[in-house]
One Martini backbone bead per residue (centre of mass of N, CA, C, O) as a GRO file, in nm:
protein
  416
    1TYR     BB    1  -0.306  -5.209   5.433
    2MET     BB    2  -0.540  -5.349   5.200
    3VAL     BB    3  -0.484  -5.519   4.888
    4ASP     BB    4  -0.615  -5.782   4.755
    5GLY     BB    5  -0.525  -5.914   5.056
    6GLU     BB    6  -0.270  -5.731   5.090
    7PRO     BB    7  -0.017  -5.612   5.270
    8TYR     BB    8   0.057  -5.260   5.356
    9LYS     BB    9   0.279  -4.997   5.422
   10LEU     BB   10   0.233  -4.689   5.570
   11GLU     BB   11   0.398  -4.412   5.508
   12LYS     BB   12   0.582  -4.172   5.707
   13PHE     BB   13   0.556  -3.809   5.741
   14LYS     BB   14   0.719  -3.479   5.751
   15ALA     BB   15   0.606  -3.128   5.722
   16LYS     BB   16   0.655  -2.791   5.633
   17VAL     BB   17   0.425  -2.546   5.674
   18TYR     BB   18   0.250  -2.244   5.577
   19LEU     BB   19   0.084  -1.988   5.769
   20LYS     BB   20  -0.143  -1.705   5.722
   21ILE     BB   21  -0.181  -1.468   5.980
   22LEU     BB   22  -0.234  -1.151   5.983
   23GLY     BB   23   0.040  -1.157   5.793
   24ILE     BB   24   0.167  -1.406   5.942
   25THR     BB   25   0.411  -1.634   5.925
   26ILE     BB   26   0.359  -1.990   6.017
   27PRO     BB   27   0.511  -2.268   6.103
   28VAL     BB   28   0.403  -2.613   6.027
   29LYS     BB   29   0.363  -2.933   6.138
   30LYS     BB   30   0.294  -3.220   5.921
   31LYS     BB   31   0.131  -3.512   5.858
   32PHE     BB   32   0.218  -3.772   5.627
   33TYR     BB   33   0.152  -4.004   5.347
   34ARG     BB   34   0.211  -4.316   5.185
   35SER     BB   35   0.104  -4.491   4.905
   36ILE     BB   36   0.062  -4.668   4.611
   37TYR     BB   37  -0.110  -4.401   4.509
   38GLY     BB   38   0.015  -4.182   4.709
   39PRO     BB   39  -0.053  -3.928   4.862
   40THR     BB   40  -0.159  -3.912   5.219
   41LEU     BB   41  -0.456  -3.840   5.417
   42LYS     BB   42  -0.602  -3.743   5.728
   43ASN     BB   43  -0.912  -3.779   5.874
   44LYS     BB   44  -1.217  -3.845   6.039
   45THR     BB   45  -1.290  -4.084   5.800
   46GLY     BB   46  -0.980  -4.119   5.698
   47PHE     BB   47  -0.785  -4.237   5.425
   48TYR     BB   48  -0.633  -4.030   5.160
   49SER     BB   49  -0.548  -4.067   4.817
   50VAL     BB   50  -0.349  -3.905   4.566
   51ARG     BB   51  -0.399  -3.930   4.214
   52THR     BB   52  -0.170  -3.795   3.977
   53SER     BB   53   0.009  -3.731   3.686
   54SER     BB   54   0.192  -3.481   3.814
   55THR     BB   55   0.345  -3.708   4.023
   56THR     BB   56   0.526  -3.873   3.777
   57ASN     BB   57   0.667  -3.593   3.703
   58ILE     BB   58   0.915  -3.297   3.613
   59ASN     BB   59   0.908  -3.214   3.280
   60ALA     BB   60   0.735  -2.980   3.178
   61LEU     BB   61   0.946  -2.751   3.109
   62GLU     BB   62   1.075  -2.908   2.887
   63GLN     BB   63   0.842  -2.927   2.705
   64TRP     BB   64   0.801  -2.629   2.658
   65TRP     BB   65   1.079  -2.577   2.534
   66HIS     BB   66   1.035  -2.773   2.277
   67MET     BB   67   0.782  -2.627   2.179
   68GLY     BB   68   0.932  -2.342   2.133
   69LYS     BB   69   1.167  -2.486   1.932
   70ALA     BB   70   0.987  -2.564   1.709
   71THR     BB   71   0.994  -2.563   1.340
   72THR     BB   72   0.761  -2.782   1.324
   73PHE     BB   73   0.493  -2.980   1.352
   74SER     BB   74   0.639  -3.253   1.385
   75GLU     BB   75   0.805  -3.149   1.630
   76PHE     BB   76   0.563  -3.057   1.816
   77TYR     BB   77   0.427  -3.334   1.827
   78GLU     BB   78   0.660  -3.500   1.937
   79THR     BB   79   0.672  -3.341   2.201
   80LEU     BB   80   0.390  -3.430   2.311
   81GLU     BB   81   0.489  -3.738   2.348
   82MET     BB   82   0.606  -3.693   2.649
   83LYS     BB   83   0.381  -3.628   2.866
   84ALA     BB   84   0.440  -3.385   3.087
   85LEU     BB   85   0.153  -3.273   3.069
   86PRO     BB   86  -0.128  -3.341   3.248
   87THR     BB   87  -0.308  -3.079   3.138
   88MET     BB   88  -0.412  -2.921   2.805
   89ASN     BB   89  -0.458  -2.649   2.610
   90ILE     BB   90  -0.362  -2.674   2.263
   91GLY     BB   91  -0.190  -2.451   2.028
   92TYR     BB   92  -0.143  -2.419   1.664
   93ALA     BB   93   0.074  -2.224   1.424
   94ASP     BB   94   0.167  -2.158   1.083
   95ARG     BB   95   0.274  -2.060   0.752
   96ASN     BB   96   0.151  -2.338   0.635
   97ASP     BB   97  -0.158  -2.353   0.755
   98THR     BB   98  -0.123  -2.491   1.021
   99ILE     BB   99  -0.380  -2.614   1.251
  100PHE     BB  100  -0.406  -2.683   1.616
  101TYR     BB  101  -0.585  -2.898   1.841
  102MET     BB  102  -0.563  -2.991   2.201
  103SER     BB  103  -0.678  -3.218   2.455
  104GLY     BB  104  -0.445  -3.275   2.715
  105GLY     BB  105  -0.197  -3.544   2.799
  106LYS     BB  106  -0.166  -3.712   3.091
  107ILE     BB  107  -0.383  -3.962   3.047
  108PRO     BB  108  -0.538  -4.207   3.219
  109ILE     BB  109  -0.607  -4.544   3.234
  110ARG     BB  110  -0.925  -4.641   3.329
  111ASN     BB  111  -1.136  -4.817   3.476
  112LYS     BB  112  -1.419  -4.946   3.471
  113GLY     BB  113  -1.683  -4.908   3.724
  114TYR     BB  114  -1.616  -4.600   3.800
  115ASP     BB  115  -1.646  -4.291   3.976
  116TRP     BB  116  -1.393  -4.058   3.894
  117THR     BB  117  -1.531  -3.792   4.039
  118HIS     BB  118  -1.476  -3.963   4.287
  119VAL     BB  119  -1.428  -4.174   4.530
  120VAL     BB  120  -1.224  -4.459   4.538
  121PRO     BB  121  -1.116  -4.747   4.605
  122GLY     BB  122  -0.806  -4.869   4.806
  123ASN     BB  123  -0.836  -5.219   4.773
  124THR     BB  124  -0.749  -5.202   4.458
  125HIS     BB  125  -0.589  -5.225   4.150
  126LYS     BB  126  -0.819  -5.116   3.966
  127THR     BB  127  -0.726  -4.811   4.083
  128LEU     BB  128  -0.429  -4.856   3.975
  129TRP     BB  129  -0.298  -4.653   3.759
  130ASN     BB  130  -0.007  -4.666   3.496
  131THR     BB  131  -0.136  -4.564   3.228
  132PHE     BB  132  -0.140  -4.401   2.897
  133TYR     BB  133  -0.231  -4.200   2.655
  134ASP     BB  134  -0.197  -4.136   2.345
  135ILE     BB  135  -0.188  -3.853   2.175
  136LYS     BB  136  -0.362  -3.965   1.928
  137ASP     BB  137  -0.616  -4.025   2.147
  138LEU     BB  138  -0.681  -3.748   2.160
  139PRO     BB  139  -0.842  -3.456   2.135
  140GLN     BB  140  -0.837  -3.343   1.802
  141VAL     BB  141  -0.725  -3.075   1.556
  142ILE     BB  142  -0.635  -3.067   1.190
  143SER     BB  143  -0.688  -2.872   0.954
  144PRO     BB  144  -0.968  -2.763   0.906
  145LYS     BB  145  -1.218  -2.660   0.685
  146SER     BB  146  -1.319  -2.413   0.856
  147GLY     BB  147  -1.036  -2.267   0.970
  148PHE     BB  148  -1.065  -2.335   1.282
  149VAL     BB  149  -0.979  -2.289   1.630
  150TYR     BB  150  -1.094  -2.340   1.972
  151ASN     BB  151  -1.078  -2.218   2.328
  152ALA     BB  152  -1.261  -2.178   2.681
  153ASN     BB  153  -1.271  -2.402   2.882
  154HIS     BB  154  -1.415  -2.632   2.726
  155SER     BB  155  -1.522  -2.841   2.502
  156PRO     BB  156  -1.336  -3.045   2.269
  157PHE     BB  157  -1.623  -3.109   2.102
  158LYS     BB  158  -1.604  -2.768   2.054
  159SER     BB  159  -1.330  -2.662   1.844
  160SER     BB  160  -1.497  -2.613   1.563
  161GLY     BB  161  -1.652  -2.703   1.324
  162LYS     BB  162  -1.908  -2.901   1.313
  163ASN     BB  163  -1.748  -3.119   1.107
  164ASP     BB  164  -1.453  -3.106   1.291
  165ASN     BB  165  -1.514  -3.242   1.534
  166PRO     BB  166  -1.480  -3.437   1.782
  167ASN     BB  167  -1.589  -3.749   1.881
  168ILE     BB  168  -1.721  -3.855   2.176
  169GLU     BB  169  -1.756  -4.166   2.115
  170ASP     BB  170  -1.425  -4.204   2.079
  171PHE     BB  171  -1.435  -4.167   2.410
  172ALA     BB  172  -1.392  -4.222   2.716
  173GLN     BB  173  -1.539  -4.143   3.000
  174GLU     BB  174  -1.278  -4.172   3.192
  175MET     BB  175  -1.137  -3.903   3.091
  176ASP     BB  176  -1.311  -3.646   3.166
  177PHE     BB  177  -1.443  -3.447   2.974
  178GLU     BB  178  -1.584  -3.180   2.866
  179THR     BB  179  -1.936  -3.100   2.759
  180TRP     BB  180  -1.940  -2.799   2.769
  181ASP     BB  181  -2.042  -2.471   2.764
  182ASN     BB  182  -1.991  -2.110   2.743
  183ASN     BB  183  -1.978  -1.791   2.702
  184ARG     BB  184  -1.723  -1.783   2.539
  185SER     BB  185  -1.770  -2.016   2.338
  186THR     BB  186  -2.047  -1.899   2.234
  187ARG     BB  187  -1.931  -1.627   2.120
  188LEU     BB  188  -1.704  -1.729   1.946
  189LEU     BB  189  -1.861  -1.898   1.745
  190HIS     BB  190  -2.030  -1.679   1.634
  191LEU     BB  191  -1.797  -1.497   1.532
  192LEU     BB  192  -1.664  -1.702   1.342
  193GLU     BB  193  -1.950  -1.766   1.178
  194GLU     BB  194  -2.057  -1.474   1.085
  195GLN     BB  195  -1.820  -1.503   0.866
  196GLU     BB  196  -1.651  -1.623   0.585
  197HIS     BB  197  -1.421  -1.404   0.656
  198ILE     BB  198  -1.100  -1.352   0.826
  199ASP     BB  199  -0.931  -1.107   0.917
  200TYR     BB  200  -0.711  -0.941   1.111
  201ALA     BB  201  -0.907  -0.720   1.218
  202ARG     BB  202  -1.123  -0.919   1.303
  203PHE     BB  203  -0.958  -1.097   1.487
  204LYS     BB  204  -0.920  -0.873   1.696
  205ARG     BB  205  -1.222  -0.825   1.758
  206ILE     BB  206  -1.265  -1.103   1.872
  207LYS     BB  207  -1.052  -1.104   2.101
  208TYR     BB  208  -1.190  -0.811   2.218
  209ASP     BB  209  -1.446  -0.914   2.321
  210GLN     BB  210  -1.718  -0.796   2.567
  211GLN     BB  211  -1.964  -0.998   2.524
  212LEU     BB  212  -2.246  -1.135   2.616
  213PRO     BB  213  -2.479  -1.365   2.570
  214THR     BB  214  -2.788  -1.473   2.407
  215PRO     BB  215  -2.804  -1.645   2.629
  216LEU     BB  216  -2.688  -1.732   2.908
  217ASN     BB  217  -2.370  -1.963   2.977
  218TYR     BB  218  -2.337  -2.085   3.245
  219VAL     BB  219  -2.223  -2.356   3.422
  220PHE     BB  220  -2.311  -2.310   3.743
  221MET     BB  221  -2.541  -2.101   3.645
  222ASP     BB  222  -2.877  -1.935   3.616
  223LEU     BB  223  -2.960  -1.596   3.499
  224ASN     BB  224  -3.202  -1.562   3.297
  225PRO     BB  225  -3.451  -1.478   3.474
  226LEU     BB  226  -3.373  -1.183   3.515
  227PHE     BB  227  -3.494  -1.117   3.200
  228GLU     BB  228  -3.803  -1.177   3.302
  229MET     BB  229  -3.815  -0.937   3.465
  230GLU     BB  230  -4.022  -0.658   3.586
  231PRO     BB  231  -3.963  -0.344   3.717
  232GLU     BB  232  -4.276  -0.301   3.818
  233ASP     BB  233  -4.273  -0.563   4.003
  234TYR     BB  234  -3.996  -0.404   4.141
  235PRO     BB  235  -3.969  -0.104   4.281
  236GLU     BB  236  -3.731  -0.119   4.463
  237VAL     BB  237  -3.536  -0.225   4.195
  238GLY     BB  238  -3.632  -0.103   3.910
  239ALA     BB  239  -3.385   0.064   3.801
  240LEU     BB  240  -3.171  -0.155   3.824
  241LEU     BB  241  -3.316  -0.366   3.639
  242ALA     BB  242  -3.329  -0.183   3.394
  243GLU     BB  243  -3.031  -0.137   3.353
  244ILE     BB  244  -2.975  -0.440   3.292
  245LYS     BB  245  -3.185  -0.495   3.068
  246ASN     BB  246  -3.083  -0.240   2.874
  247TRP     BB  247  -2.824  -0.372   2.831
  248ASP     BB  248  -2.573  -0.487   2.590
  249ARG     BB  249  -2.345  -0.674   2.726
  250VAL     BB  250  -2.115  -0.472   2.751
  251THR     BB  251  -1.781  -0.456   2.934
  252ASN     BB  252  -1.729  -0.160   2.966
  253ALA     BB  253  -1.601   0.091   3.178
  254GLU     BB  254  -1.861   0.295   3.101
  255SER     BB  255  -2.079   0.095   3.211
  256TYR     BB  256  -2.370   0.086   3.395
  257GLY     BB  257  -2.477  -0.204   3.343
  258ALA     BB  258  -2.203  -0.351   3.408
  259GLY     BB  259  -2.181  -0.243   3.704
  260ALA     BB  260  -2.445  -0.374   3.816
  261TYR     BB  261  -2.388  -0.661   3.730
  262ALA     BB  262  -2.121  -0.709   3.874
  263ILE     BB  263  -2.239  -0.707   4.165
  264LEU     BB  264  -2.447  -0.910   4.125
  265TYR     BB  265  -2.262  -1.148   4.039
  266LYS     BB  266  -2.099  -1.144   4.309
  267THR     BB  267  -2.329  -1.212   4.489
  268VAL     BB  268  -2.436  -1.494   4.345
  269SER     BB  269  -2.147  -1.644   4.323
  270THR     BB  270  -2.113  -1.673   4.637
  271TYR     BB  271  -2.329  -1.896   4.676
  272PHE     BB  272  -2.151  -2.111   4.542
  273PHE     BB  273  -1.869  -2.081   4.697
  274LYS     BB  274  -2.045  -2.138   4.969
  275ASP     BB  275  -2.255  -2.369   4.923
  276ILE     BB  276  -2.557  -2.272   4.884
  277ILE     BB  277  -2.530  -2.383   4.593
  278GLU     BB  278  -2.555  -2.574   4.315
  279PHE     BB  279  -2.468  -2.707   4.039
  280GLY     BB  280  -2.679  -2.547   3.805
  281HIS     BB  281  -2.838  -2.323   3.928
  282VAL     BB  282  -3.162  -2.187   3.930
  283PHE     BB  283  -3.285  -1.881   3.948
  284THR     BB  284  -3.513  -1.707   4.102
  285HIS     BB  285  -3.689  -1.428   4.137
  286GLU     BB  286  -3.674  -1.401   4.443
  287ALA     BB  287  -3.360  -1.432   4.461
  288LEU     BB  288  -3.298  -1.186   4.276
  289PHE     BB  289  -3.448  -0.980   4.445
  290GLU     BB  290  -3.249  -1.004   4.680
  291ALA     BB  291  -2.981  -0.953   4.527
  292LEU     BB  292  -3.065  -0.660   4.430
  293LYS     BB  293  -3.078  -0.545   4.713
  294VAL     BB  294  -2.786  -0.584   4.781
  295THR     BB  295  -2.673  -0.423   4.533
  296LYS     BB  296  -2.802  -0.156   4.610
  297ALA     BB  297  -2.679  -0.126   4.899
  298TYR     BB  298  -2.382  -0.129   4.803
  299MET     BB  299  -2.393   0.123   4.627
  300LYS     BB  300  -2.477   0.319   4.844
  301THR     BB  301  -2.251   0.268   5.057
  302HIS     BB  302  -1.984   0.300   4.854
  303PHE     BB  303  -2.116   0.530   4.614
  304ASP     BB  304  -2.378   0.697   4.664
  305SER     BB  305  -2.537   0.511   4.434
  306GLU     BB  306  -2.745   0.364   4.166
  307ARG     BB  307  -2.501   0.447   3.963
  308ILE     BB  308  -2.228   0.273   3.802
  309ARG     BB  309  -1.952   0.212   3.667
  310LEU     BB  310  -1.739  -0.030   3.609
  311GLY     BB  311  -1.463   0.159   3.658
  312GLU     BB  312  -1.544   0.236   3.954
  313TYR     BB  313  -1.529  -0.069   4.068
  314GLN     BB  314  -1.298  -0.170   3.852
  315LYS     BB  315  -0.954  -0.240   3.896
  316LEU     BB  316  -0.622  -0.168   3.782
  317VAL     BB  317  -0.344  -0.262   3.996
  318ARG     BB  318  -0.019  -0.085   4.047
  319GLY     BB  319   0.065   0.023   4.311
  320GLU     BB  320  -0.026   0.362   4.268
  321LYS     BB  321  -0.191   0.240   4.022
  322GLU     BB  322  -0.540   0.337   3.921
  323LEU     BB  323  -0.759   0.165   3.689
  324PRO     BB  324  -1.005   0.125   3.474
  325ALA     BB  325  -1.189  -0.171   3.404
  326PHE     BB  326  -1.266  -0.422   3.211
  327GLY     BB  327  -1.471  -0.678   3.223
  328LEU     BB  328  -1.580  -1.022   3.290
  329PRO     BB  329  -1.672  -1.310   3.359
  330ASP     BB  330  -1.698  -1.481   3.065
  331VAL     BB  331  -1.563  -1.316   2.866
  332VAL     BB  332  -1.328  -1.301   2.641
  333THR     BB  333  -1.246  -1.039   2.817
  334SER     BB  334  -1.161  -1.156   3.097
  335MET     BB  335  -1.261  -1.047   3.449
  336ALA     BB  336  -1.130  -1.073   3.787
  337GLY     BB  337  -1.200  -0.998   4.140
  338THR     BB  338  -1.095  -0.846   4.445
  339ASN     BB  339  -1.102  -0.713   4.718
  340TYR     BB  340  -1.012  -0.389   4.812
  341LYS     BB  341  -1.155  -0.062   4.822
  342GLU     BB  342  -1.431   0.117   4.883
  343GLY     BB  343  -1.597  -0.136   4.722
  344LYS     BB  344  -1.380  -0.247   4.546
  345VAL     BB  345  -1.203  -0.401   4.275
  346ARG     BB  346  -0.923  -0.619   4.201
  347ILE     BB  347  -0.750  -0.736   3.956
  348VAL     BB  348  -0.643  -1.117   3.918
  349HIS     BB  349  -0.808  -1.218   3.669
  350GLY     BB  350  -0.730  -1.300   3.324
  351GLU     BB  351  -0.622  -1.094   3.145
  352SER     BB  352  -0.279  -1.071   3.014
  353TYR     BB  353  -0.106  -1.215   2.815
  354ILE     BB  354  -0.057  -1.104   2.479
  355GLY     BB  355  -0.054  -1.271   2.154
  356LEU     BB  356  -0.004  -1.161   1.805
  357VAL     BB  357  -0.008  -1.365   1.500
  358ARG     BB  358   0.149  -1.318   1.170
  359PHE     BB  359   0.160  -1.485   0.861
  360THR     BB  360   0.407  -1.505   0.609
  361PRO     BB  361   0.617  -1.638   0.379
  362THR     BB  362   0.867  -1.430   0.500
  363LYS     BB  363   0.698  -1.341   0.774
  364THR     BB  364   0.669  -1.252   1.130
  365TYR     BB  365   0.413  -1.114   1.316
  366TYR     BB  366   0.438  -0.932   1.635
  367GLU     BB  367   0.216  -0.882   1.911
  368SER     BB  368   0.216  -0.720   2.247
  369VAL     BB  369   0.093  -0.758   2.599
  370ILE     BB  370   0.058  -0.649   2.932
  371SER     BB  371  -0.100  -0.564   3.221
  372TYR     BB  372   0.160  -0.403   3.320
  373GLY     BB  373   0.479  -0.533   3.299
  374SER     BB  374   0.821  -0.645   3.260
  375SER     BB  375   0.841  -0.582   3.575
  376ASN     BB  376   0.881  -0.645   3.943
  377ARG     BB  377   1.017  -0.357   3.988
  378PRO     BB  378   0.909  -0.069   4.125
  379GLU     BB  379   1.174   0.108   4.006
  380SER     BB  380   1.081   0.054   3.734
  381PRO     BB  381   0.950   0.169   3.435
  382HIS     BB  382   0.822  -0.142   3.368
  383TYR     BB  383   0.605  -0.202   3.588
  384SER     BB  384   0.346  -0.005   3.449
  385ASP     BB  385   0.375   0.078   3.119
  386GLN     BB  386   0.110  -0.117   2.998
  387MET     BB  387  -0.167  -0.046   3.115
  388GLU     BB  388  -0.292   0.141   2.890
  389LEU     BB  389  -0.262  -0.046   2.652
  390PHE     BB  390  -0.431  -0.270   2.756
  391LEU     BB  391  -0.703  -0.101   2.818
  392ASP     BB  392  -0.694  -0.009   2.486
  393PHE     BB  393  -0.628  -0.256   2.296
  394LYS     BB  394  -0.313  -0.249   2.280
  395THR     BB  395   0.008  -0.281   2.128
  396LYS     BB  396   0.335  -0.413   2.061
  397THR     BB  397   0.609  -0.444   1.881
  398MET     BB  398   0.780  -0.730   1.775
  399SER     BB  399   1.095  -0.910   1.741
  400PHE     BB  400   1.313  -1.168   1.567
  401ASP     BB  401   1.546  -0.965   1.532
  402ARG     BB  402   1.854  -0.949   1.685
  403ALA     BB  403   1.970  -0.686   1.575
  404GLU     BB  404   1.716  -0.509   1.641
  405VAL     BB  405   1.698  -0.558   1.931
  406LEU     BB  406   1.996  -0.471   2.015
  407GLY     BB  407   1.975  -0.182   1.871
  408SER     BB  408   1.699  -0.095   2.067
  409ALA     BB  409   1.851  -0.115   2.327
  410LEU     BB  410   1.895   0.041   2.643
  411SER     BB  411   1.991  -0.251   2.771
  412ARG     BB  412   2.251  -0.476   2.891
  413TYR     BB  413   2.193  -0.796   3.064
  414ALA     BB  414   2.239  -1.026   3.342
  415PRO     BB  415   2.062  -1.206   3.516
  416LYS     BB  416   2.060  -1.303   3.881
   0.00000   0.00000   0.00000
């Protein structure tokens, strides 16, 4: 292949990959290539190289380790300068009232003049980036006057109070940071700014918020026209539409409105993931009417009812234990499921490990919970013993005192 008029040899390799078909794992040998840009694959239209900063180093875990061991903000920030993480939203807080947020990691310095969100030419060194932005040049907020930082996988330019955000004009477009809000970020900012002071109790209420905002603010589709529809205009699905319109948008497991909306959401979001609709699609009343009919039929087929609670449809499952679950995609307490059985879904994404930290001048208080338990061994009593705590928005107290931890331990062992 030619780059700037010079010939280069495309290196050839073979790799063994594994395909799972009907539950059976089958090894398959595949040919791949390497160019000066990186790993290269061939399809019917040509050869394509993948260049990403994550393939330039393998010490991300080392950086995580040093971040966890840092005892001051200066040490923590110095660790970030390793640039071993390809891209990450990072938050920090300590007992000195230092709070910090940064978006980024190992971000390449790309030449202007190319649309880096799509395929770029592989015949010029102008698209072969080899340098990276310094950490200090990435979007970040340190101890803002507003007193808070936040991120919900949305724009880093909306990560604190209005006057404390990084200025998007200070950053190259080729860095390709998000510029949008989503439902979670919209709701979080509302809750954070709703009151002048946030005590620990309110902090926890914000963390465990289950409500979608009004209007909805999904990034990839617009469902707000749903709430313009009048039930009497669509008698075939009038009761179902009324259930959703009268819903308070709180996604607790006992909610009938959340149950109806969850199935409707799964129906319409499938259109996007199957490339039936494009990014940012605004649903028409006619399309939503059809989706409501599909939702109604689904409920009748699998639950023999036109009214079901969210927790009847959505389950947290571990081994033989199956419990009703809260949450929907893109609420603060986000939950998403995959097909399970009998028309139900099983949670596979969203809330998982939760750590809540409170600092005082003399002591750090820490409480945590995880969605299942601390063991992956089905025979262990800790395989699923935190599920009820997790679903009830409760936590367990943790200690940083070594003597206290060892003194209360039921057993001591060295993992193998």
